[in-house]
C-alpha positions as CSV (number, residue, x, y, z in Angstrom):
1,M,-45.8,39.5,65.4
2,V,-48.0,36.4,65.2
3,E,-49.4,37.4,62.2
4,L,-46.0,38.2,60.7
5,I,-44.7,34.4,62.1
6,I,-47.8,32.8,60.6
7,T,-47.3,34.6,57.0
8,I,-43.3,33.7,57.2
9,M,-44.7,30.2,57.9
10,S,-47.1,30.1,55.5
11,I,-44.9,31.7,52.7
12,R,-42.0,28.9,53.5
13,F,-44.5,25.9,53.5
14,R,-45.4,26.9,49.9
15,S,-41.7,27.0,49.2
16,L,-41.6,23.9,50.2
17,V,-44.7,22.4,48.2
18,T,-43.5,24.2,45.0
19,L,-40.1,22.5,45.5
20,A,-41.3,19.2,46.1
21,S,-43.6,19.3,43.0
22,L,-40.7,20.5,40.8
23,A,-38.6,17.2,42.2
24,V,-41.5,15.2,41.5
25,A,-42.0,16.5,37.7
26,V,-37.6,16.2,37.8
27,S,-38.1,12.8,38.9
28,A,-40.8,11.7,36.4
29,A,-38.8,13.5,33.4
30,T,-35.9,11.5,34.1
31,N,-37.6,8.3,34.9
32,Q,-39.9,7.9,31.9
33,T,-39.4,5.4,29.4
34,P,-37.4,5.8,26.6
35,T,-38.7,5.7,23.2
36,F,-37.6,4.6,19.7
37,T,-37.8,7.8,17.8
38,R,-36.3,9.7,20.5
39,D,-33.6,7.1,22.5
40,V,-33.5,4.4,20.6
41,M,-32.8,5.1,17.2
42,P,-30.1,7.2,17.6
43,I,-28.2,4.3,19.3
44,L,-29.2,2.1,15.9
45,Q,-27.8,4.6,13.3
46,K,-24.5,5.0,15.4
47,E,-23.4,1.1,15.8
48,C,-26.2,-1.1,14.5
49,Q,-27.4,-0.3,10.8
50,G,-24.3,-0.8,9.1
51,C,-24.9,-4.7,9.6
52,H,-28.5,-4.5,10.2
53,R,-29.9,-3.2,6.9
54,P,-31.0,-4.9,3.4
55,G,-27.9,-6.7,1.9
56,E,-25.5,-6.8,4.8
57,A,-24.7,-9.4,6.9
58,A,-27.1,-9.0,10.1
59,P,-30.4,-11.3,10.2
60,F,-32.7,-8.6,10.0
61,S,-33.0,-4.7,9.3
62,M,-33.3,-1.6,11.8
63,L,-33.9,1.0,9.9
64,S,-37.6,1.3,11.0
65,Y,-39.5,0.9,14.1
66,E,-41.8,-1.7,12.6
67,Q,-38.6,-4.0,11.6
68,T,-37.0,-3.1,14.9
69,R,-40.0,-3.6,17.5
70,P,-40.1,-7.7,17.0
71,W,-36.4,-7.9,18.4
72,A,-36.9,-5.6,21.1
73,A,-36.4,-8.7,23.9
74,A,-33.8,-10.5,22.0
75,M,-32.0,-7.0,21.5
76,K,-32.2,-6.4,25.2
77,Q,-30.2,-9.8,26.2
78,A,-27.9,-9.3,23.2
79,V,-26.6,-5.8,24.7
80,K,-27.0,-6.6,28.6
81,T,-24.5,-9.8,27.6
82,R,-22.0,-7.6,25.5
83,K,-23.0,-10.5,22.6
84,M,-23.7,-7.2,20.5
85,P,-22.6,-5.4,18.6
86,P,-20.0,-8.1,18.0
87,W,-16.5,-7.1,19.1
88,F,-13.7,-9.4,21.0
89,A,-10.5,-7.1,21.6
90,D,-9.7,-6.9,25.1
91,P,-10.0,-3.5,26.1
92,R,-6.8,-3.2,28.2
93,Y,-4.7,-3.1,24.9
94,G,-5.0,-0.7,22.0
95,S,-7.2,1.7,21.0
96,F,-9.4,1.1,17.7
97,T,-11.3,3.5,15.5
98,N,-14.0,0.9,14.7
99,G,-14.5,-0.4,18.0
100,K,-18.3,-1.6,18.1
101,L,-18.8,-1.1,22.0
102,L,-22.2,0.6,23.6
103,T,-21.5,2.6,26.6
104,Q,-23.5,1.5,30.0
105,A,-25.7,4.5,29.3
106,E,-26.9,3.3,25.7
107,I,-27.4,-0.2,27.2
108,D,-29.4,1.0,29.6
109,T,-31.7,2.7,27.4
110,I,-32.1,0.0,25.5
111,V,-33.1,-2.4,28.3
112,A,-35.4,0.4,29.8
113,W,-37.1,0.8,26.2
114,A,-37.8,-3.2,26.0
115,D,-38.7,-2.8,29.7
116,G,-41.0,-0.6,29.4
117,G,-43.3,-2.2,26.2
118,A,-40.9,-0.9,23.4
119,P,-42.9,2.5,22.9
120,K,-42.1,4.0,19.7
121,G,-42.5,7.7,20.7
122,A,-43.3,10.7,18.5
123,E,-42.4,11.0,14.7
124,K,-41.0,14.5,15.2
125,D,-38.2,12.7,17.7
126,L,-36.8,10.8,15.1
127,P,-33.1,11.7,13.8
128,P,-32.6,12.0,10.2
129,S,-32.2,9.2,8.1
130,V,-28.6,8.2,7.0
131,N,-28.0,8.1,3.5
132,Y,-26.8,4.7,2.5
133,V,-26.2,3.4,-0.4
134,E,-27.9,0.0,-0.9
135,G,-25.6,-2.8,-1.5
136,W,-22.3,-1.3,-0.7
137,Q,-20.6,-0.1,2.5
138,I,-18.0,2.4,0.3
139,G,-20.9,4.3,-1.2
140,K,-21.4,3.8,-4.9
141,P,-18.4,2.4,-6.4
142,D,-16.5,4.2,-9.5
143,L,-15.7,0.8,-11.0
144,T,-17.2,-3.1,-10.3
145,F,-15.5,-6.2,-11.6
146,K,-17.8,-9.3,-11.6
147,L,-17.2,-12.9,-11.4
148,P,-17.0,-13.6,-15.1
149,K,-20.2,-16.2,-15.2
150,P,-22.0,-16.9,-12.2
151,Y,-20.7,-20.0,-10.2
152,A,-23.1,-23.3,-9.3
153,V,-22.5,-23.9,-5.8
154,P,-24.0,-27.4,-5.2
155,G,-26.5,-28.2,-2.5
156,S,-24.0,-30.8,-0.8
157,G,-20.5,-32.0,-0.8
158,V,-17.4,-30.5,-0.5
159,V,-16.1,-27.5,-3.1
160,D,-12.1,-27.2,-3.5
161,Y,-11.1,-23.2,-3.1
162,Q,-11.9,-21.8,-6.7
163,H,-9.7,-19.2,-8.2
164,V,-10.5,-16.7,-11.5
165,I,-8.5,-14.3,-13.2
166,V,-10.5,-11.2,-14.2
167,P,-8.2,-8.5,-16.6
168,T,-8.6,-5.1,-15.5
169,G,-8.0,-3.6,-18.6
170,F,-6.1,-0.6,-17.1
171,T,-3.9,1.2,-19.5
172,E,-2.2,3.6,-16.5
173,D,-1.6,3.0,-12.7
174,R,-4.6,3.3,-10.6
175,W,-4.6,4.3,-7.2
176,V,-7.6,2.7,-4.9
177,Q,-9.3,4.8,-2.1
178,A,-11.8,2.0,-1.0
179,A,-12.8,-1.3,-2.4
180,E,-15.3,-3.8,-1.2
181,V,-16.0,-7.6,-2.6
182,R,-19.8,-8.9,-2.1
183,P,-21.3,-12.0,-3.1
184,T,-24.7,-12.5,-3.9
185,E,-25.1,-15.8,-1.6
186,R,-23.6,-15.1,1.9
187,A,-25.0,-18.4,3.1
188,V,-22.7,-20.5,1.1
189,V,-19.6,-18.4,0.9
190,H,-16.9,-18.5,3.9
191,H,-14.5,-16.0,3.0
192,I,-13.4,-14.2,-0.3
193,I,-10.1,-12.6,-1.6
194,A,-9.6,-10.7,-4.0
195,F,-6.0,-10.2,-5.3
196,V,-4.1,-8.2,-7.5
197,R,-2.0,-9.9,-10.0
198,E,0.9,-7.3,-11.6
199,P,1.5,-7.8,-15.1
200,K,5.0,-9.5,-15.0
201,S,3.9,-12.0,-11.7
202,N,4.4,-15.7,-12.3
203,W,1.5,-16.6,-10.3
204,F,-1.0,-18.7,-12.0
205,R,0.8,-18.1,-15.3
206,G,-0.4,-20.0,-17.9
207,M,-4.2,-20.2,-16.2
208,K,-6.6,-18.6,-18.8
209,P,-8.7,-15.8,-17.3
210,G,-12.4,-16.0,-17.0
211,E,-12.5,-19.8,-16.1
212,F,-12.8,-20.9,-12.8
213,F,-9.6,-23.2,-11.4
214,V,-8.1,-25.1,-8.3
215,A,-4.7,-24.6,-7.2
216,P,-4.2,-27.3,-4.9
217,Q,-1.3,-26.6,-2.2
218,V,1.6,-29.2,-2.4
219,K,3.5,-29.9,0.5
220,T,7.6,-30.5,-0.1
221,E,10.4,-31.6,2.1
222,E,12.0,-28.5,0.7
223,E,8.4,-26.3,1.0
224,P,6.7,-27.9,4.1
225,D,4.7,-24.9,4.8
226,T,2.0,-23.6,2.0
227,S,0.3,-20.9,4.3
228,S,2.0,-18.1,2.5
229,L,-0.7,-15.9,1.0
230,P,0.5,-13.8,-2.0
231,S,1.0,-10.1,-1.1
232,D,-1.2,-7.9,-2.9
233,F,-4.2,-8.6,-1.2
234,L,-6.6,-5.7,-2.2
235,V,-9.9,-6.8,-0.1
236,G,-11.2,-9.6,1.6
237,Y,-14.7,-10.8,2.4
238,A,-16.0,-12.8,5.5
239,P,-18.8,-12.7,7.7
240,G,-17.8,-9.7,10.1
241,Q,-15.2,-8.2,7.8
242,P,-15.5,-4.5,6.9
243,A,-15.2,-2.9,3.2
244,E,-11.4,-1.7,3.2
245,I,-11.8,2.4,3.3
246,L,-8.5,4.1,3.5
247,K,-7.7,7.5,5.0
248,P,-7.4,10.8,2.4
249,G,-4.1,10.4,1.1
250,Q,-3.6,6.5,1.4
251,A,-4.3,4.5,-1.1
252,K,-3.7,0.8,-2.6
253,L,-2.0,0.4,-6.4
254,I,-3.0,-1.4,-9.1
255,K,-0.9,-1.3,-11.6
256,A,-1.6,-1.0,-15.6
257,G,-2.1,-4.3,-16.9
258,S,-2.8,-6.0,-13.5
259,D,-5.5,-8.7,-13.2
260,I,-7.8,-9.3,-10.2
261,V,-7.7,-12.9,-8.7
262,F,-10.6,-13.8,-7.0
263,Q,-10.2,-16.9,-4.5
264,V,-13.6,-17.9,-3.3
265,H,-14.3,-20.6,-0.6
266,Y,-17.5,-22.0,-0.9
267,T,-19.9,-24.1,1.5
268,P,-22.7,-25.8,0.4
269,N,-25.3,-25.5,3.1
270,G,-28.2,-27.9,1.3
271,K,-29.9,-26.0,-1.0
272,P,-28.2,-25.4,-4.9
273,V,-27.8,-21.6,-5.6
274,M,-25.8,-19.5,-8.2
275,D,-23.0,-17.0,-6.6
276,E,-22.2,-13.7,-8.6
277,T,-19.4,-12.3,-6.3
278,E,-18.6,-8.7,-7.2
279,L,-15.7,-6.2,-6.4
280,G,-16.4,-2.4,-6.0
281,I,-13.9,0.0,-6.0
282,V,-13.5,4.0,-5.5
283,F,-10.4,5.8,-7.3
284,A,-8.5,8.3,-5.3
285,K,-9.5,11.8,-6.1
286,E,-5.7,12.9,-5.6
287,P,-2.3,11.4,-6.1
288,P,-1.7,9.4,-2.2
289,K,1.1,10.2,-0.4
290,E,1.5,6.7,1.2
291,R,0.7,3.4,0.1
292,V,-1.3,0.5,1.9
293,L,-0.2,-3.2,1.4
294,T,-2.2,-5.9,3.4
295,L,0.7,-8.4,4.5
296,S,0.4,-11.8,7.0
297,A,2.6,-13.3,9.3
298,T,1.6,-17.0,8.8
299,N,2.3,-20.0,10.4
300,G,1.4,-23.7,8.2
301,T,3.7,-26.5,9.9
302,F,1.9,-26.8,13.4
303,K,-0.1,-30.3,14.0
304,I,-2.7,-30.0,16.9
305,P,-3.2,-33.3,19.1
306,P,-6.2,-34.5,19.6
307,G,-8.0,-33.3,22.4
308,D,-5.6,-30.6,23.3
309,P,-7.8,-27.7,24.6
310,N,-5.1,-24.9,24.9
311,Y,-2.5,-25.6,21.7
312,A,-0.1,-22.5,21.2
313,V,0.8,-21.5,17.5
314,E,3.3,-18.7,16.6
315,A,4.0,-16.7,13.6
316,S,6.2,-13.6,13.2
317,F,6.8,-10.8,10.4
318,A,10.0,-8.6,10.5
319,V,9.8,-5.4,8.4
320,G,12.9,-4.6,6.3
321,T,12.4,-0.4,6.5
322,E,10.3,1.8,8.4
323,V,6.8,1.6,7.9
324,K,3.5,2.0,10.0
325,L,1.0,-0.2,11.1
326,S,-2.4,0.9,10.8
327,G,-4.6,-2.4,11.2
328,L,-5.2,-5.7,12.6
329,H,-6.9,-9.2,11.5
330,P,-6.8,-12.4,12.9
331,H,-7.9,-15.4,11.0
332,M,-8.6,-18.9,12.5
333,H,-11.4,-21.7,12.2
334,G,-13.5,-23.1,14.6
335,R,-11.0,-24.4,16.7
336,G,-9.2,-20.8,17.2
337,K,-9.5,-19.9,20.9
338,D,-7.7,-16.7,21.3
339,F,-5.1,-14.4,19.1
340,E,-2.6,-11.7,20.4
341,Y,-0.6,-9.7,18.2
342,R,2.9,-8.3,19.7
343,I,5.2,-5.9,18.3
344,V,9.0,-6.6,19.2
345,Y,11.1,-3.3,18.4
346,P,15.0,-3.9,17.5
347,N,16.2,-2.6,21.1
348,G,13.9,-5.7,22.5
349,E,11.1,-3.7,23.7
350,S,7.8,-5.1,23.1
351,R,4.3,-3.9,23.8
352,I,0.7,-6.2,23.2
353,L,-1.1,-4.3,20.3
354,L,-4.2,-6.3,20.5
355,S,-5.5,-9.2,22.4
356,V,-8.6,-11.3,21.6
357,P,-9.3,-13.6,24.4
358,H,-12.2,-15.3,23.1
359,Y,-11.8,-15.9,19.3
360,N,-15.5,-16.1,17.3
361,W,-14.7,-17.7,13.9
362,H,-18.2,-16.6,13.1
363,W,-17.7,-13.1,13.1
364,Q,-14.3,-11.7,11.9
365,N,-13.4,-8.1,12.7
366,W,-10.5,-6.0,11.5
367,Y,-8.9,-4.2,14.1
368,T,-8.0,-0.7,12.7
369,L,-5.9,1.4,15.1
370,E,-6.7,5.1,16.5
371,E,-3.3,6.3,15.3
372,P,-1.2,4.2,13.4
373,I,2.4,2.8,14.9
374,V,5.6,3.6,13.6
375,L,7.7,0.5,13.3
376,P,11.5,1.0,12.8
377,K,13.3,-1.2,10.5
378,G,13.6,-4.8,12.1
379,T,10.3,-4.4,14.2
380,K,8.8,-7.8,14.3
381,I,5.3,-8.3,14.6
382,E,5.0,-11.4,16.8
383,C,1.4,-13.4,16.6
384,R,0.4,-16.1,19.2
385,A,-3.0,-18.0,19.1
386,H,-4.0,-20.8,21.0
387,F,-6.4,-23.7,19.3
388,D,-9.0,-25.9,21.3
389,N,-9.6,-29.7,20.0
390,S,-11.4,-30.3,22.7
391,A,-14.6,-32.0,23.1
392,N,-15.6,-29.0,25.0
393,N,-15.6,-26.8,21.9
394,P,-18.8,-26.9,20.3
395,D,-17.0,-25.4,16.9
396,N,-14.6,-28.7,17.0
397,A,-15.4,-31.0,14.0
398,D,-13.8,-33.7,15.2
399,P,-11.5,-33.8,18.6
400,T,-10.5,-37.2,18.0
401,K,-8.4,-36.4,15.2
402,A,-5.1,-34.0,15.0
403,V,-5.4,-30.7,12.8
404,I,-3.1,-29.4,10.3
405,W,-3.0,-26.7,7.9
406,G,-5.8,-26.7,5.4
407,E,-8.5,-24.7,3.5
408,Q,-11.6,-26.4,4.3
409,S,-13.2,-25.1,7.6
410,W,-12.8,-28.7,9.5
411,D,-8.9,-27.8,8.9
412,E,-7.4,-24.9,10.7
413,M,-5.4,-21.9,9.8
414,M,-3.5,-19.4,11.7
415,V,-3.3,-15.7,10.0
416,G,-2.4,-12.6,11.3
417,F,-3.0,-10.2,8.4
418,F,-2.3,-6.7,9.0
419,N,-2.1,-3.4,7.0
420,L,1.5,-1.4,6.5
421,V,1.8,2.4,5.6
422,F,4.8,3.4,3.5
423,D,6.0,6.1,1.0
424,I,4.8,5.7,-2.7
425,K,8.4,5.7,-3.6
426,T,9.6,3.0,-1.3
427,P,10.0,-0.5,-3.3
428,V,7.9,-3.1,-1.9
429,Q,10.7,-5.2,-2.0
430,N,12.1,-3.0,0.9
431,L,9.2,-4.5,3.6
432,W,10.6,-7.6,4.2
433,L,13.6,-7.9,6.2
434,D,14.7,-11.7,5.0
435,K,15.8,-12.7,1.6
436,K,12.9,-15.5,1.6
437,G,10.2,-13.0,1.8
438,K,11.6,-11.0,-0.9
439,A,11.8,-13.7,-3.4
440,E,8.4,-14.7,-2.6
441,I,7.0,-11.4,-4.0
442,A,9.3,-10.9,-6.5
443,S,8.2,-14.4,-7.8
444,R,4.7,-12.8,-7.9
């Protein structure tokens, strides 16, 4: 009996030792330092390389370990504070397909990698490289349009908005699935917009194609608000603004005989350079069922008092027929503090679509809705923004001055861009509920 008891106790002891060894092994495996090849690179491919690669907006590349390793400590701090990836939407409102938010597990992985000495790991653990087309987010364009000649940006001074008309030469209507406009000198470009000017448009009638020109905005008693933008907004560029890539079955229309009108805002930064902005487009492979138009709600009548830390400005747009809303893009300058989109249905019901509590004009996101929202006729898209014109705002050009709508970066803007999706048979004029809007689209 004693021998039997001793044997059983021996077996139990060996089992406990084995279990303890397994527990230690599991603990060691789960607590090992993350490596770049196995743990970090998949995160970078998913959330970071879109900007952190040659030719894009970020200041350094993350395509390899050698490129990324020197920035490990900075990456740790940026992800812990959620400064990177840049995404400013309040998570309580709206769901977006392009939300650049790291999970807590992804943040913990980057932090642990940096704290552990940022090891490379085994080459065999690297995931397959992403096949980027260098220079384009949309892939290889089917067609490109360049500025007719390089623009000489001076090293100092103020450059008025430059416009140039580029004929498309299209002899038939063309549907655009994706579009991207890219400057060659990002450091001196505040923004670029490529508009479509239809053949019968009166917009810039008489201006010579291929030549840069300035189109001054003149306020009158009859028209005190000069903030209205042309409706055929094909695609824009600003730091943080992505290319326009539409879903299959959706497209933007460029009618036969149309022109591209480039509007470019240059901001000299101390060094004379030559910019050769280029527009790339990818045509729809099949006739689309839905047309997409980028419109906006604007307000150019505000006057922000000197020193005001929380000045409110509102703008709205009422749809004249049933449409779908698919994306949002708030735009302000350095005094921009926050921005909110709300829809108000004809029955009075309202809903917040997007809230940006801490607007950052250095990185201007589009917010693409996960599911487009149906807007019945008469629905209002209401935008409300606040501006900080106080001395506490580090981006404030001069807190002692009142601020009005203006084109330069030390002026202000209040624009709520949005994408509307509608049946290709729907006349564009039907999108406006008010007669003024219809008249404006007809004049262009």
